[in-house]
N, C-alpha and C positions, 0 to 999 in steps of 0.2 A: 595208166597201165605202163608198168616198167618193161622196157625191152632189154633182153639179154642176147648178145650175139657171140656165139662160140666160134672159135677157129683153131686150127693147128692139128686137127685129126689127119689120119692118113694110114698108110701101110708101113709097118715096121717088122723087122725080123725079131725073133725071140732073142732076148738079151739086149735089145736096142732101147732107144729112148725117143720120147716125143714130149712136146710141151703144148698144152692146151691153154688157150686164152679165152676170157669171157669179159666183154665190155658191157657195162650197165648204163642205161640211159637215166641215171640218177645224178643229182647234183653232187659235187664232191662232199658237201656237208652231210647229205643223207647217206651217201655210199659208205663213208667211214663209220657210220652208226648201224650198218646193216651186216648181219651175219650172212656169210656166203657158203654155199655147199656145192660139191660135185657129186652127181649120181651117175649111174650107168645102167644100161639095160641091154642084155644079150638076147638074141632071138629065143623066144619061147620062155623067157624068164621075166620075173617082175623087176621093176626098177629098184635098184638098191643104192644105198648111201655109200659113198666112197670116202669123202673127207669133208670136214667142217672147219671153217676159219671164223672165229668169233671176232668181235670188234676190238677186243683187248689184245688181239694178236695170237691168242692161243689156238692151236690146231689139234684136231683129233682125227684119227684114221681108223678105218675098220681093219681087222686083223690081216686080211688077205693082201693089203697093200702097204702095211707098216714096213718101214725101212726101204721101200722102193719108190713110193710116191711122196711128193711134197706139195702142199697147197700154200700159196702166198698171195699177197695182194699189193697193188700199187694204188694207194688212195688218190694220188694226184692224177692218175689216168683212169680212175673208175674201173679198174681191171683186176680180175682175180685169175690166177694161174694154177695149173696142175702140171707139175713136172713129173713125168713118169719114166722110170728107168728099170732095168732088168725086166723088161716086158716079157710076158708069157702069153702063149696062145689063148689061155683062158681069160686074158684081159680084153679080148675082142668084144666090143660092144659099142653102142651109141652112148656117148658121154654127154650129160646134160648139166648145165649150170643152173643153180637155184639161188634166188635171193629171198631172204626171210622178210618179205614185205607183206602187207595186207591188202589184197590177197597175195598168196605166194606167187612169185614170178619164175618163169621157166624160159630157157632158151630153146632153140629149135633142135639142138643136138648136133654133135659132130662124130662121125664114124671113126673108130679106131680098129684097125685090123692088124693082128699080130700073127705072122706066119712062123711055122716051126722049122 
């Protein structure tokens, strides 16, 4: 079972920034071959995809974060990041790291709260 540990959540003001980190208990060899994703879930809502980072380095974002969020990875540290800027109150949610392993692996989530 792969363990994912997120950190970096907290309270930010609208317009501010936060950086989330997710460390995976994978070997460096397997981590670099694993697609990583960030999801989020706001109270009363379903979990939704935020960003995907493929093993070739290509990144894709959902429309509501394009231009504001950046997903990246450091394969040497088995870590994926989510840089969030120009935060909005509607970005408030628990953010989850996901690894495209079999079965899928999930972190415990980290709370992001954006005040207006």
